[in-house]
N, C-alpha and C positions, 0 to 999 in steps of 0.2 A: 504493500500500500504506500510505498515511498513515492514522492514526486519524481517524475522521470525527466531525464535530460533530453534535449533536442539537438539536432544538427546545428552547427554554427550558422549564423545569419549574416555575418559581416561580408562574406564573399558575394552575396546576392546583389551588393551595390557596386561591384566591380564592372567596369567596361572592358569585357574580355577581349574584344576586337582591338581596342586601343592598346591594351596591355600587351597583346601578342605582337602588334606592330612596333611598339616601343622597346620591348625587352626580349622578344624572341621566345621560342619554345623551350621546354624543359627547365623553366625558371620557377623557383619557389617564391611565393608571395606570403609575407608574414605580417600578421596584424598585431601591432603593439597594444591596441586597446583590448583585444581579446585576452592576451597574456596578462595584462594588468588586472582585468576582471577576474581571471582565473586565480591569480596570486592572492587577491583579496579574499576570494571565497575559501581558498585553502588555509589562509591565515585564520579565518574565522573557525574553520574546521579544527585546525591543530592547536589553536590557542594563542600562538605567536609565530612570527616568521622564523625564529631560531629553532623551531621544532621541525622545519621542512628541509629535507635534504634532496636536492634535485639530482637524479642520475644523469651525469654529463653524457653518457653513452646514448641516451635517448635523443638528444639534439645538442651537439656541441657548437651551435652557432654562437659567436661572440655577442651578437645582439641579444639573444635569449639569456645568456649568462650574465651580461652586464645588467639587464633589467632585474633579474633575480637577485643579484648581489646588492643592487640599490635598494631592494626591499628588505634586506637583512636575512635572506635565506642562506642556506648552506649548499655545498656541492658534494655529491657522492661520486667519487672518482675511482675508476678501475685500473688506472695505469699512471705511470710517471708523466706521460704526455698530457693526460687529462688534468692531472694536478697542476702542471705548468700552465695550461690554458686557463683553468679556473682562477688561478692566482693573478694571471695577467688581466683577467676580466673583472677583478675587484674583490674576489674572495680572499679573506685573510687566512693565515695558517690555521687559525682556530676554527674557520668555517669548513675545513676539509674533513671528509669522512672517506678513508681509503679502504676499499673492499674489492677483492678479486679472488677467484679460485686460483689464480696464478700470482699470488701476492709476492712482491719484491720485498724481502725481509729488511734489507738496508733502508729502503724507502719507508717502510712501515715504522722502523725505529725512529727515523728522522721526523716523520709526521707526528709521532707521539711526543718527542722532545720539544717540538715547536708548538704544541698545544692542540694539534688536530686529533682525530679519533680514528681507530682502525677496527675493522671487522675481520676476525679470523674465521676461516671456513673449515678448518680441520684441526685435529690434534697435532698433526705434523707441522702445520704452520705455527701453532701455539708453542710447540717445543722449540722450533728454530728461533722464534721471536724471543723467547725466554733466554736462550743461549746468547743471542745477539745483544740483548740489553745487559746481560751479565758481563760479557766479554768487553763491551765498550764502557763498562762501569757507569751505566745509566740508572742503576737502581735508585740512587738518591734523587736524581732530577725527575725521573718519571714517578708520578704519584704525588708531586707537589701541586699547589694550587694552579700553576700556570701550564702544567703538562696535560696531555690528553689521556683518554682511556681506551680500553679494548672491549669490544662486544664480541660475543660468540654467536655465530650463526647456527641455528638449529635446523634439523631435518626431522619434523614430527612424524610419527607413524600414523598419520591421518591423511585422508584424501580431501583436497579442496573440492567443494561442491558448488556447481552452477545451477541456477534455475533453468536457464536455457543454454546448455553447453555449446560454446563456439566450436567450429570445425577443428581448431588447433588445440583444444583443451588437453588432449592426451600428451601433447608435447610440452605445454607450459605449466600444467597444474602442479601443485605441491603434492608430495607423496613419497612412498618408499622408493620408487624408481628414479627419483631425482638425484643428480650428482652433487647437489649443494648441501653444505652444512654438516654438523655433528649430530648423529642420532640423539634425539631428546632423551632416550632412556640411558644414554652413556654419559651425559654431560656432568651430572653430579659427581660420579666417581672420577671422571677426568679431572675435575677441578679440586678434588681432594689431594691431588699430587702436590706435595710441598714445593716441588721444583718451580711451580708456577706462581709461587707467592710473590715473586719479583715483578710479575706482570699486573698492571693496574686494571683488572677485569671489573668493569662497572655495569655491563649491560648484556642483554640477550637480543638476538635479531632473528626475524623470520620473514619469509616472503611467501605469500599464500598462493600466488599464481598470477595470471595476466587476464585483464578484461573481466574481473569479477563483477557479477551483476546483482549482488545483494549484500546486506550487512553481516549476515550470520557468520561467514568465514572469518571476518575481522574480529568479531566478538569472541569466537572460539579461540582465535590466535591470542588475543589479549588475555583470556582466562588461562590458556596453556602457559604463556610466558610468565604470568604472575605466579602461578603455582610453582613452576620451576625456580623462579627467582627466590621465592621464600625458602625452598629447600636448599638452594645454594648458599644463601646468606646464613642459614642456621647450621649447615653441616660442613661448611668450608671456611677458609679465611677471607673469602671474597664477599663484598657487599654490593648487591645488584640494585641499581636505582633507575636504570634506563631500559625501557622496553621498546624496541624498534619494530614496528609492524610492517616495514617495507613499503612496497607499492602495490599495484594490482587493481586499483579502482578503474573500472571500465567506462568508456564513453561510446555513444552510438556511432555506427558506421553505415546505417541504413535508416530510413524513416521509420521502419517497423521495429527497430531494435529497442529493447527496454533496459535502460541502465539508470540507476538513481542519480539525481543531481548530487554534487559534492555537499551541498548544504543538507540535503535529506540524509545522505550517508552519515554525515557528522552528527545530525540529530539522533539517528538510530544508535550510534556508538556512544553517545554522551553519557548515559547512565553507567555503562560498564567502565568507561575511562574515568569518570568522576569517582567511582568507588575505589579504584586502585590509586588514583592520584591522592586520595585522602590518606592512603598508607605510605605516601612518599615516593611513588613511582612516577617517572617522567616518560611520556610517550613521544616517540619520533616517527616521522612518516617520510616516505621516499616516492612521491608521486612523479611519474614520468608521463605516460600516456594521458593520465587524468589531468595533468597540469599544462602540457603543451600540445597535445594531440590535435586539438581543434583550432590552434592558432595559425596554422600554415596550410596552404594548398599548393598544388603543382600545376602550373600553366603549360598547356600543350596545344597540339592542333591535329586535325584529321588530315593524314597524308593521302590516303586513297580509300576508295570503296570498291568492293568486289562482291560477286555472287558465285558461290560454289555449290552446285547441285541444289539450287533453290534456297540456300541459306545465305543471308546477307552479312557481310563483314565490313567493319571500318578498321583501317590500319592507322593507329595513332602514333604521334612522335614520342609519346611517353611509353616506356617499357619497364620490364622487371629489373633493369639496371638501377632504377630509382625506387622500385617497389619490391624490394627483396622479400619482405614479409609476405607479400601476396604469393610469391613463388614457393617459399619455404613453409608457410603456414596456411595458405589459402585465405589470407587476411585481406579481403577486398575492400576498397574504399568507394564512397559514392562519387559519381561523375556528373558534373554540371555542364550543360550545353551552352551554346553562345547566347541564348536568351536568359541565362541565369536560372534556368529550371533544372532540377535534378532529373537525370534520365531514369526511366523505369528500370526496376531490377527483376522484371518477370516477362520480358518480351521475347520474340523469336530470333532476334539478331545478336551479334556479339561485337565487342570492340577488343581488338588485339594490339599488342605493341609491335615495334619494328624489328625486334631482335631475331636472329637465326636460332631460335630456341622454341621447341615444341611446348605447347601448353601455356604460352605467354598470353593469357586472356585477362584483360583488365576488367571487362564487364561481360561475363559469359551469357547472360540472358537480359537483353535490353531491346530498345527500339531505336534504330538509327535513321528512321525515315526523315527526321527533321535535320539531320546533319548533312553538310556538303563538304566537298574537298576544300581544304583551307580554313574551315571553321575552327575557332578556338574551343578547347574544352578545359575543364578545371577539375582536377582530382582533389577532392576535399579531405580534410583531416589527415594531412601528411606531416604533421608537426613532430611526430615521434617515430624513430626507427625507420625512417625513409632516407633522408639525406645522409644520416650518420652511417647507414649500411650500404650506400650506393657504390656502384662499381663502374668500370670502364669497358665492360664486355662489348664486343663488336665495335670498339672504338667510339663508344657513346660518350658524350661530354655533357656535363651539367651546364645549364644556362646561368648559374649563379642564383642570387637571392635579392629580392626587393622587400623593403619594409614599408608598410602603410602606417604612418605615424598617427598619433591620437588626433592630430589636427586635420587628418585626411590627405596629407601630402605623401608623395611616394619618393623613395630614395633607394638607389642601389647600394647594398651593403656588402655583397661579395661579388667578385668578378666572375664572368663566365669562364669555364675552363678553356685552355688553349688546345690547339690541334695536337701538340706533342705532350700534353699533360697525361702521361701514361705511367703509372707506378713502376712497371717493369722496365721503362726506358729512362727513368729519372736519373740524370747525371751520367748517362752513357756517353762515352767519347766516340761519336759517330765516325765511322771509317776505320775503327780499330781492326776489324777482321778483313775488311775489303782492301785496305791500303797499308796494312801493318803499322797503323798509327800507334804511337806510344800512348799507353794507358796512364792517365793521371788520376784515375779514380772518380772522374766526373767533377765538374765545377759548379753544377746547378745553375748555370747562366743560360739565358736564352740563346739559341743557336742563330746564326746568320739567316738560316732559312725561315725560322720563326719570325724574326724581325722583318725580313723581306715580305712575309705574308701579312704583316700587320697584326699578328695574333698576340 
C-alpha cells in the first residue's frame, strides 16, 4: 500500500530534435534538478546527508559527484581510482567508504589512518588488514577520534524476496549463492579472535539485492544486523554502532512497474530504524540506482528501418555498448520518441542497436510506426550502471554528456570520445611493428592523424 514512484518527467520538456542537432547521438543528458530533488528526498529518508554513501561505480560523472559532495554526502569507492576521483570532486578523506571484494590492503590502511571507513568482505581481508596495521605500527593512530572504522560485510543465509521479481533477480539477489561477505553464522566466532583486537571494527554491512520493490527486505536486514551487533558487542571486544543497509531501492523502468517512492520506503522503515536508533545504532545507506537512476537519459537516433518476414525493425544509434545491463541482465529501459511520448512496451515491432552482436534488442516489443529514419529517441533512466559500464565494442564512441542546469540552460560537461579513444590502443606507439619503430611505452598524446582529423 506504499505510494508508488513514477517515471521521471523532466525529459518530456526536452526538444529532442534540437538536442540531437546540437550534441549528436549517443550523448547523455543529465538533469541537475532531478538529482537535487532526489538528494533531498534521500536526506529526509536517512536523517542527514552524512548517512548517505553514494557508490561511485554507479555513475562516476564528476558533475554527479560534485553535487553530492556539496550536499554533504559520502562516497562509497571500490578502487584507488574511484577514491582519487571522489576526492578531486570535493569529498574529504573522512567522506570515503572503501569497499571491494578485491580490497587493496595498503589503501585500506591509509583510508583508515586518514579518517575514512573500510568494509571488509572476508576473513582473509580482515586478517591481512590486521597484519598491515600491526606491521606499520598503526594500532595507536587507528581507533582515535580522528581515525576511521571497519565494517564487516555479511552474507545472511536468507533469500531476498521481491513482490514482482525482475528478470535478473537470480543474478543480483542476496542469498547463499552470492560471492559477497562473511556468512552471518560465522561472524561472531570470527570476531572472537584476539588477533583482530587491533582493528577498529565498528559496524556491520549488508546488501539485500538490486531493484527491491518493497520495504520488508530492508526491515528484515535491519533486524538481522541489530541482532548480530548485540551478540558481537556482548561476546567480543568489538562495539558495533553502525548498521549499513547498503543499496537496493528500486525505481520504475516501465509505466506499469510498481516501486515505492523513496519517501514511502522511508516511512515504512521508520518504526524499525527508530527502535534501534534508541539503542544507539546508526544506520547508513548506499543508494545508487535509487539516487541517480532517473537523473540521466541517453540521446540517440533511428538509423534505419527494415522489414524481415513481416516483422518491422528500427536500427538505432544506441547499442548495448552503452546499455551493458540490458545485455547482461535483461534490464531494459523505457524509450521516448521524438514527440516526447514513451513508446509502447507491448507492440509487434522491435528496436535494435547497431552492434554486430546477436540479441542486441533495446525494445523487443514496441510500435515503431511513428518513427522515421533520422528521428531522435531518448532512452530514459540511464543514470546508473550505463555510462560507468560502457565499452568501445565495434569501435563505438560515446557522445559525451550534457547537463541541464536548474535554470534550464544546457552545458556540455564531458567531451565526446575521439576516433582513437580505444583502451587497447591507448599510448600505443603506432608503427612499432610495421616500421620497427622504437617503443617508448606510449606518451598518451594525440597523434598527428588525430589532430589532422580535428578529433
